[in-house]
N, C-alpha and C positions, 0 to 999 in steps of 0.2 A: 712081183718083179716088174720093173719098168723095161720096155724094149726101146732100144735106140738104134736107128738105121742111119748110116752115114755113107756118103759117096762123094767123090771128086770127079771133075770133068775138065777137059782142056779143049780148046778150039785150036788145034794144032798141038804138036808135042815137041818143044814147048809152045805155048800159046796162051791167050787170055784164058783164065780159068775160073771155076766156081766150085763151091763146096755146098753140099746139101745135108741137112740133119733133120730127121723126122723122129720125134719122141712120142711114143704111144704110152700114156699113163694107164691105160686099160680101164679107165672109169668113164669113158666117153670123151675124155679130154685128150687132145693132141697138141704138139707144138711143132711148128715148121720154121726152118731157117734156111734161106737162100743167101749165101755169102759170096760176094764178088771177090775175086783174088787177082793178083797181078799175073803177069806171064810166068808160067812155070810148067813143069811136066805133069802129065796125068798122075804119076805116082806121088809127086809132091802135093798136088791137090788132094789126093786121098788122104795123105797124112795130115794136111791142114784141116780137113773135115773131121777126122778122128780127134785131133787136139781140141777143136772147137766143141765137139760133142762131150768130150771128157770134162772140159772146163765148165760147159753149161750145166752138166749133171751135178757137178760139185757146187756150183752157185746155188742150184735148187736144193742142195743138201740131200740129194738122193744117195742112199747108202747101198741098195741092192739093185744092180743095173745089169742088163743083158744087152750087149752090143752086137749089131749085125753088119757085116760088110760083104761086098762081092769082091774085095781086093784080097787075092790070095797072098800077095806080097805082104800086106799088113798082118793078116792072120798068122802067117808063118813067122814073121819077125817077132810078134808079140809072144807066140808059143815058145819060140827058141830063145827069146831075148837077145837076139843077134841079127845084124843086117850085113850083107856082103858088100853093098855099095856104101862107101863112107859118107856120101851125100845124105843118106837117110839116118845116120847115127844120131845126130841131134834130135831129130823127130822122135826116134824110138826112145832115146834117153828121157825126153820130157814126157812122153806117153807113160813109160814105166813108173816115173815119179808120181804122175797123177793117178795111175791105176792103183798104186799103193794106198791111196786115201780112201778107197771104197771098202765098205764092210764086206761085200761080196761083188765080184766082177767076173763077167763071162763075156767071151768074144767068140762068135760063131761066123764061119764063112757061109754065105748063102748064094745061090745063083742069082745072076742079075735080075731075072724076072721076078724075084721076091723082094728086090730092093728098089722097086719102081718109084716110090715116093721120094726117097733120097736122091735118086737119079734125076728126077723131075726138078727137084730143088737145086741140084748142082748146076743143071743146065740154065735154070732161072738166074742163078748167080753169074753165069757167063753173060747173059743177056743184060743184066744190071751193069756189069763191068763195061760192056760195049756202049750202052746209053751214057755212061759217065765219061766217055772219052771225048 
């Protein structure tokens, strides 16, 4: 099973944001993505990271994937298939559609200290955004 760690970060809330995705293929190979995002909230950046990770895994034709996040908001939303804030509903709807394309999908909440690679990449995404201004 492939492990995928994702994280979003914002410089301000809202502010310039970045998404980070770290894919561990467990065969010595990893894939890292630092994605610059526009100004948005931290929660939106988390969802953007999640959607990027889902799409990338589908592009790679990965069928059995375990996702890790330090976002309790996303973990709860996916588990309940519901969001309280209507702003996040389109994100969740798209995520659930993508999730349905995997043979087996797991999402697990992890403490921030275990999501360090994705956090580092999300912060790099912010720096890339700042350089492009």
